[in-house]
Backbone as numpy.savetxt, mean C-alpha at the origin, in Angstrom:
# Nx Ny Nz CAx CAy CAz Cx Cy Cz
-22.14 15.04 0.00 -21.55 13.90 -0.62 -22.65 13.11 -1.29
-22.35 12.61 -2.51 -23.32 11.80 -3.20 -23.52 10.36 -2.59
-24.64 9.83 -2.85 -24.96 8.51 -2.31 -24.05 7.50 -2.96
-23.55 6.50 -2.15 -22.73 5.38 -2.74 -23.71 4.24 -3.12
-23.72 4.03 -4.41 -24.47 2.80 -4.87 -23.62 1.64 -5.34
-22.36 1.95 -5.69 -21.46 0.91 -6.20 -20.04 1.23 -5.71
-19.33 0.25 -5.14 -18.00 0.36 -4.66 -17.08 -0.57 -5.30
-15.98 -0.04 -5.74 -14.85 -0.90 -6.26 -13.75 -1.10 -5.19
-13.31 -2.35 -5.10 -12.23 -2.68 -4.12 -10.97 -3.12 -4.98
-9.89 -2.27 -5.01 -8.71 -2.66 -5.74 -7.81 -3.48 -4.81
-8.31 -4.72 -4.44 -7.53 -5.56 -3.52 -8.04 -6.93 -3.91
-7.60 -7.91 -3.04 -7.92 -9.31 -3.39 -8.07 -10.09 -2.03
-8.49 -11.38 -2.13 -8.51 -12.21 -1.01 -9.42 -11.80 0.05
-9.08 -12.18 1.31 -9.98 -11.95 2.45 -10.30 -10.47 2.61
-9.29 -9.60 2.34 -9.50 -8.16 2.46 -10.72 -7.72 1.62
-10.70 -8.07 0.39 -11.77 -7.71 -0.48 -13.12 -8.36 -0.13
-13.03 -9.58 0.19 -14.27 -10.37 0.55 -14.95 -9.72 1.83
-14.23 -9.34 2.78 -14.84 -8.68 3.95 -15.56 -7.39 3.59
-14.88 -6.59 2.74 -15.53 -5.34 2.27 -16.79 -5.63 1.49
-16.71 -6.63 0.58 -17.93 -6.99 -0.16 -19.11 -7.42 0.77
-18.81 -8.18 1.78 -19.82 -8.66 2.62 -20.54 -7.47 3.37
-19.69 -6.52 3.83 -20.25 -5.37 4.55 -21.13 -4.61 3.51
-20.65 -4.41 2.28 -21.39 -3.69 1.28 -22.73 -4.43 0.95
-22.72 -5.76 0.83 -23.94 -6.43 0.55 -24.98 -6.18 1.67
-24.48 -6.23 2.92 -25.42 -6.02 4.05 -26.03 -4.64 4.02
-25.29 -3.69 3.38 -25.78 -2.33 3.29 -26.54 -1.97 1.99
-26.65 -3.04 1.14 -27.33 -2.83 -0.07 -26.52 -2.08 -1.13
-25.23 -2.13 -1.02 -24.34 -1.42 -1.93 -23.74 -2.49 -3.02
-23.93 -2.17 -4.26 -23.36 -3.04 -5.28 -21.76 -3.00 -5.22
-21.13 -4.17 -5.55 -19.66 -4.28 -5.43 -19.05 -4.61 -6.72
-17.85 -4.10 -6.81 -17.02 -4.43 -8.05 -15.65 -4.96 -7.60
-15.27 -6.11 -8.10 -13.97 -6.67 -7.88 -13.12 -6.40 -9.09
-11.76 -6.33 -8.87 -10.79 -6.34 -9.94 -9.85 -7.55 -9.64
-9.26 -8.11 -10.70 -8.45 -9.24 -10.52 -7.29 -9.21 -11.59
-6.18 -9.73 -11.22 -5.08 -9.94 -12.23 -5.38 -11.21 -13.06
-4.68 -11.38 -14.12 -4.89 -12.60 -14.90 -4.71 -13.85 -14.09
-3.63 -13.79 -13.14 -3.41 -14.95 -12.34 -4.52 -15.28 -11.30
-5.25 -14.22 -11.04 -6.34 -14.41 -9.92 -7.65 -14.59 -10.54
-7.74 -15.09 -11.83 -9.03 -15.19 -12.50 -9.96 -16.18 -11.75
-9.48 -17.16 -11.05 -10.31 -18.08 -10.30 -10.29 -17.82 -8.82
-9.82 -16.70 -8.42 -9.79 -16.31 -6.95 -11.20 -16.14 -6.43
-11.36 -16.47 -5.16 -12.70 -16.39 -4.58 -13.20 -15.01 -4.55
-12.40 -13.97 -4.29 -12.90 -12.64 -4.15 -13.63 -12.16 -5.50
-13.21 -12.69 -6.61 -13.89 -12.28 -7.85 -15.34 -12.74 -7.86
-15.60 -13.91 -7.35 -17.00 -14.37 -7.39 -17.80 -13.90 -6.31
-17.21 -13.21 -5.30 -18.02 -12.65 -4.14 -18.50 -11.23 -4.46
-18.07 -10.68 -5.51 -18.64 -9.32 -5.93 -19.72 -9.44 -6.98
-20.47 -8.34 -7.12 -21.56 -8.37 -8.11 -20.97 -8.30 -9.55
-19.87 -7.56 -9.67 -19.24 -7.41 -10.94 -17.74 -7.65 -10.75
-17.00 -8.12 -11.81 -15.64 -8.31 -11.73 -14.95 -8.00 -13.04
-13.78 -7.35 -13.01 -13.18 -6.99 -14.23 -11.62 -7.14 -14.10
-11.03 -7.61 -15.20 -9.56 -7.73 -15.29 -8.90 -6.35 -15.19
-7.84 -6.26 -14.37 -7.14 -4.96 -14.15 -5.71 -5.18 -14.55
-5.05 -4.17 -15.08 -3.68 -4.20 -15.38 -3.28 -5.39 -16.38
-3.98 -5.40 -17.41 -3.80 -6.44 -18.43 -2.36 -6.46 -18.86
-1.78 -7.69 -18.91 -0.29 -7.79 -19.32 0.65 -7.52 -18.25
0.23 -7.12 -17.05 1.21 -6.77 -16.00 1.33 -7.88 -15.06
2.38 -7.94 -14.21 2.57 -8.93 -13.24 1.50 -8.88 -12.11
1.27 -9.89 -11.41 0.17 -9.97 -10.45 0.08 -8.75 -9.45
1.24 -8.37 -8.86 1.16 -7.26 -7.94 1.01 -5.97 -8.76
1.74 -5.83 -9.77 1.62 -4.58 -10.58 0.27 -4.31 -11.12
-0.52 -5.34 -11.40 -1.86 -5.18 -11.90 -2.78 -4.42 -10.86
-2.64 -4.82 -9.56 -3.42 -4.19 -8.58 -2.96 -2.80 -8.23
-1.83 -2.43 -8.69 -1.28 -1.09 -8.48 -1.48 -0.17 -9.63
-2.19 -0.58 -10.62 -2.37 0.14 -11.92 -3.44 1.22 -11.61
-3.16 2.31 -11.19 -4.18 3.35 -10.75 -5.00 3.75 -11.95
-4.39 4.03 -13.08 -5.20 4.60 -14.16 -6.08 3.51 -14.74
-5.74 2.25 -14.65 -6.70 1.22 -15.20 -7.84 1.06 -14.17
-7.52 1.21 -12.84 -8.61 1.20 -11.86 -9.58 2.26 -12.09
-9.06 3.51 -12.34 -9.87 4.62 -12.63 -10.80 4.39 -13.88
-10.11 3.86 -14.93 -10.89 3.53 -16.10 -11.98 2.63 -15.85
-11.80 1.57 -15.02 -12.90 0.66 -14.73 -14.04 1.35 -13.98
-13.65 2.20 -13.05 -14.64 2.94 -12.34 -15.54 3.78 -13.28
-14.86 4.47 -14.21 -15.65 5.36 -15.10 -16.49 4.65 -16.03
-15.94 3.48 -16.52 -16.75 2.73 -17.53 -17.95 1.97 -16.92
-17.92 1.77 -15.60 -18.85 0.92 -14.95 -19.63 1.69 -13.84
-19.66 3.01 -13.89 -20.42 3.89 -13.06 -20.21 3.57 -11.56
-18.90 3.48 -11.17 -18.56 3.26 -9.78 -18.53 4.58 -9.05
-19.18 4.59 -7.87 -19.24 5.78 -7.09 -18.08 6.02 -6.08
-17.53 4.89 -5.63 -16.50 4.93 -4.55 -15.51 3.85 -4.72
-14.31 4.11 -4.19 -13.27 3.09 -4.11 -12.91 2.90 -2.62
-12.88 1.58 -2.23 -12.45 1.20 -0.87 -11.16 0.40 -1.05
-9.93 0.90 -0.73 -8.77 0.14 -1.06 -8.47 -0.97 -0.12
-9.12 -1.04 1.02 -8.79 -2.04 2.08 -7.53 -1.70 2.76
-6.62 -2.59 2.93 -5.26 -2.24 3.44 -4.16 -2.90 2.60
-2.97 -2.39 2.66 -1.94 -2.85 1.73 -2.16 -2.29 0.37
-1.47 -2.74 -0.63 -1.56 -2.24 -2.00 -1.67 -0.70 -2.07
-2.81 -0.13 -2.43 -2.91 1.28 -2.67 -3.59 2.05 -1.57
-3.72 1.34 -0.35 -4.45 2.03 0.74 -3.75 3.25 1.30
-2.50 3.39 1.07 -1.73 4.56 1.55 -1.19 5.36 0.45
-1.82 5.27 -0.68 -1.29 5.92 -1.92 -2.00 7.27 -2.19
-1.34 8.36 -2.00 -1.92 9.67 -2.27 -2.38 9.91 -3.68
-1.62 9.30 -4.59 -1.90 9.46 -6.01 -3.37 8.89 -6.37
-3.64 7.68 -5.80 -5.02 7.07 -6.02 -6.05 8.08 -5.43
-5.85 8.51 -4.17 -6.82 9.42 -3.66 -7.03 10.70 -4.43
-5.88 11.20 -4.97 -5.97 12.43 -5.78 -6.74 12.18 -7.06
-6.49 11.02 -7.71 -7.13 10.68 -9.00 -8.62 10.54 -8.76
-9.05 9.97 -7.60 -10.41 9.84 -7.28 -11.05 11.26 -7.07
-10.29 12.12 -6.47 -10.78 13.48 -6.30 -10.99 14.11 -7.63
-9.93 14.00 -8.50 -10.08 14.57 -9.89 -11.25 14.07 -10.66
-11.65 12.78 -10.55 -12.73 12.21 -11.31 -14.11 12.18 -10.59
-14.13 12.76 -9.45 -15.36 12.76 -8.73 -15.85 11.47 -8.07
-14.80 10.61 -7.85 -15.07 9.35 -7.25 -14.73 9.39 -5.67
-15.54 8.88 -4.91 -15.32 8.91 -3.44 -14.22 7.99 -3.07
-13.17 8.47 -2.38 -12.10 7.62 -1.79 -12.42 7.35 -0.37
-12.65 6.07 -0.03 -12.93 5.70 1.36 -11.66 5.52 2.06
-11.16 6.53 2.77 -9.90 6.51 3.47 -9.52 7.91 3.86
-8.27 8.07 4.22 -7.82 9.34 4.61 -7.77 10.41 3.48
-7.85 11.71 3.81 -7.76 12.71 2.81 -6.36 12.74 2.13
-6.31 13.34 0.97 -5.08 13.42 0.11 -3.99 13.98 0.98
-4.24 15.11 1.66 -3.18 15.79 2.35 -2.64 14.95 3.51
-3.47 14.10 4.13 -3.08 13.26 5.21 -2.30 12.11 4.67
-2.60 11.53 3.49 -1.85 10.47 2.89 -0.49 11.06 2.46
-0.49 12.22 2.00 0.80 12.84 1.63 1.72 13.04 2.83
1.05 13.34 3.95 1.84 13.56 5.21 2.37 12.35 5.82
1.58 11.24 5.76 1.96 10.05 6.47 2.22 8.83 5.60
1.94 8.80 4.37 2.19 7.69 3.41 3.62 7.53 3.22
4.38 8.69 3.26 5.87 8.64 3.13 6.36 8.52 4.58
7.09 7.41 4.87 7.50 7.12 6.26 8.55 8.21 6.77
9.34 8.75 5.89 10.25 9.78 6.32 9.45 10.98 6.78
8.53 11.43 5.95 7.67 12.59 6.24 6.90 12.35 7.57
6.33 11.08 7.74 5.61 10.76 8.92 6.46 10.94 10.10
7.71 10.50 10.01 8.73 10.59 11.12 8.91 12.14 11.50
9.03 12.94 10.49 9.21 14.35 10.71 8.02 14.91 11.48
6.86 14.59 11.07 5.61 15.04 11.76 5.57 14.57 13.18
6.02 13.35 13.36 5.94 12.83 14.82 7.02 13.57 15.67
8.10 13.94 15.02 9.08 14.69 15.81 8.57 16.04 16.20
7.91 16.69 15.23 7.33 18.00 15.47 6.30 17.97 16.62
5.68 16.83 16.75 4.59 16.70 17.76 5.19 16.12 19.06
6.43 15.95 19.13 7.12 15.45 20.32 6.67 14.01 20.73
6.44 13.30 19.66 5.95 11.84 19.94 7.22 10.99 20.11
7.37 10.18 21.19 8.48 9.35 21.42 8.65 8.37 20.28
9.86 8.12 19.76 10.11 7.23 18.66 11.31 6.40 18.90
11.34 5.27 18.28 12.54 4.49 18.33 13.58 5.06 17.31
14.92 4.77 17.47 15.88 5.34 16.59 15.65 4.94 15.15
15.90 5.81 14.17 15.75 5.52 12.79 16.61 6.42 11.96
16.78 6.08 10.67 17.60 6.92 9.81 16.90 8.27 9.50
17.72 9.28 9.29 17.20 10.59 8.95 17.01 10.62 7.36
15.84 10.09 6.91 15.57 10.01 5.56 15.97 8.74 4.94
15.84 8.65 3.63 16.06 7.39 2.99 17.53 7.05 2.94
17.90 5.76 3.04 19.30 5.38 2.94 19.64 5.26 1.40
20.93 5.62 1.14 21.42 5.50 -0.20 21.89 4.17 -0.68
22.42 3.42 0.32 22.97 2.16 -0.07 23.09 1.21 1.13
23.65 0.03 0.91 23.73 -0.90 2.06 24.71 -0.47 3.12
25.77 0.34 2.69 26.71 0.84 3.67 26.05 1.60 4.78
25.07 2.41 4.36 24.36 3.22 5.37 23.56 2.28 6.39
22.92 1.21 5.79 22.13 0.37 6.59 23.00 -0.38 7.60
24.20 -0.84 7.15 25.13 -1.54 7.97 25.68 -0.57 9.08
25.99 0.68 8.72 26.46 1.58 9.75 25.37 1.89 10.82
24.13 1.98 10.35 23.06 2.21 11.36 22.85 1.03 12.25
22.89 -0.15 11.70 22.75 -1.32 12.52 23.88 -1.51 13.57
25.09 -1.19 13.17 26.22 -1.22 14.03 26.13 -0.25 15.18
25.60 0.95 14.83 25.48 2.01 15.77 24.38 1.78 16.85
23.20 1.34 16.39 22.12 1.22 17.38 21.89 -0.24 17.87
22.44 -1.21 17.21 22.36 -2.62 17.59 21.10 -3.29 16.95
21.09 -4.63 17.00 19.99 -5.46 16.40 18.98 -5.77 17.59
17.72 -6.05 17.14 17.27 -6.13 15.77 16.94 -4.78 15.15
16.96 -4.76 13.80 16.51 -3.53 13.09 15.48 -3.92 12.03
14.76 -2.92 11.68 13.69 -3.16 10.63 14.02 -2.27 9.34
14.13 -2.97 8.24 14.42 -2.32 6.92 13.00 -2.22 6.27
12.75 -1.05 5.79 11.38 -0.84 5.14 11.44 0.25 4.02
10.50 0.07 3.10 10.39 1.05 2.03 9.75 2.28 2.58
10.15 3.42 1.99 9.56 4.67 2.43 8.09 4.77 2.21
7.64 4.33 0.97 6.29 4.40 0.61 5.62 3.00 0.64
4.32 3.04 0.39 3.63 1.71 0.37 3.12 1.27 1.63
2.66 0.06 1.72 2.08 -0.50 2.96 1.86 -1.96 2.78
1.15 -2.54 3.74 0.83 -4.04 3.66 2.11 -4.90 3.94
3.17 -4.34 4.54 4.26 -5.21 4.76 5.24 -5.37 3.67
4.92 -4.83 2.50 5.84 -5.03 1.31 7.04 -4.18 1.51
8.18 -4.76 1.12 9.47 -3.94 1.19 9.84 -3.85 2.68
9.56 -4.79 3.55 9.87 -4.66 4.98 10.52 -6.01 5.46
11.60 -5.87 6.15 12.29 -7.00 6.66 12.82 -6.73 8.06
12.60 -7.63 9.03 13.24 -7.60 10.35 14.54 -8.35 10.32
15.61 -7.84 10.88 16.90 -8.52 10.86 17.38 -8.63 12.29
17.64 -9.88 12.73 18.13 -10.18 14.06 19.61 -10.56 14.05
20.18 -10.86 12.89 21.61 -11.26 12.90 22.36 -10.47 11.85
23.52 -9.98 12.15 24.24 -9.09 11.23 24.55 -9.76 9.93
24.76 -11.10 9.96 25.06 -11.79 8.76 23.88 -11.95 7.80
22.61 -11.62 8.25 21.46 -11.60 7.41 21.17 -10.21 6.86
21.92 -9.23 7.23 21.51 -7.84 6.97 21.51 -7.63 5.44
22.53 -8.02 4.81 22.70 -7.74 3.33 21.60 -8.37 2.53
21.32 -9.67 2.79 20.28 -10.37 2.10 18.91 -9.72 2.34
18.62 -9.29 3.60 17.36 -8.72 3.93 17.24 -7.35 3.15
18.33 -6.65 3.20 18.22 -5.33 2.44 17.95 -5.49 1.00
18.66 -6.45 0.33 18.47 -6.73 -1.04 17.03 -7.24 -1.39
16.57 -8.10 -0.48 15.18 -8.60 -0.71 14.13 -7.47 -0.51
14.30 -6.73 0.51 13.32 -5.56 0.76 13.32 -4.61 -0.41
14.52 -4.30 -0.85 14.81 -3.27 -1.88 14.12 -3.78 -3.22
14.31 -5.01 -3.49 13.76 -5.59 -4.75 12.20 -5.65 -4.68
11.69 -6.06 -3.56 10.31 -6.15 -3.43 9.67 -4.73 -3.45
10.26 -3.77 -2.81 9.71 -2.44 -2.79 9.79 -1.76 -4.18
10.82 -2.09 -4.91 11.00 -1.53 -6.28 9.92 -2.02 -7.14
9.53 -3.33 -7.06 8.46 -3.89 -7.87 7.10 -3.26 -7.54
6.87 -3.04 -6.21 5.57 -2.56 -5.82 5.37 -1.01 -5.89
6.40 -0.25 -5.38 6.08 1.16 -5.29 7.35 2.01 -5.25
8.35 1.71 -5.99 9.59 2.50 -5.90 10.43 1.95 -4.75
11.78 2.22 -4.76 12.57 1.53 -3.76 13.34 2.48 -2.82
12.91 3.55 -2.46 13.59 4.35 -1.35 13.38 3.59 -0.10
14.48 3.37 0.64 14.47 2.63 1.89 14.84 3.37 3.08
14.37 2.95 4.22 14.75 3.58 5.50 15.04 2.40 6.48
15.65 2.75 7.55 15.91 1.74 8.55 15.62 2.26 10.03
15.11 1.33 10.82 14.85 1.83 12.16 15.16 0.64 13.19
15.32 1.00 14.45 15.49 -0.01 15.43 14.12 -0.70 15.61
14.21 -2.05 15.67 12.99 -2.83 15.76 12.74 -3.12 17.24
11.41 -3.07 17.56 11.05 -3.49 18.93 11.35 -4.90 19.26
11.99 -5.26 20.26 12.42 -6.58 20.53 11.25 -7.45 21.00
């Protein structure tokens, strides 16, 4: 593995700042990316270099722009990407693009992200390994009717969550049946904006 001299963090706020601090202590140069709305954010000034990402896109979409992140890495001689958590940290496509371009991805291997980044597939793997699990839907739900039927069958509380992604996006806990539809719509909308909107439901730990 080549030496890491410069790391880009496709994240923001405290997550990015903590990674930058660790890198500085190790003598590794750091690169921040920021959306237009985050131009004055602290994480930008904590890195050695900072570049606008996802020009013209909404704040969340900008940090999910894989090809623009890769472009910045190539234009500024970045050796590695550390995604932090949330955003692209569970995205197999980013890890694969890093592999394609000879950039080190600091995180799980592509095959592991493909195995566990999708919550339905992760559940299948857990079942194969005989790991105890709380009740959940068998795959993505097609509509609210499936969510309602599941909640009525297993009882509340339940957790509605996006199949892909991470960082809590597209996830809602529901404790009352009258809140179920609103929670489903909110989770679906948020997940669609961030990483596609396939949804699943599981029994929430009380």
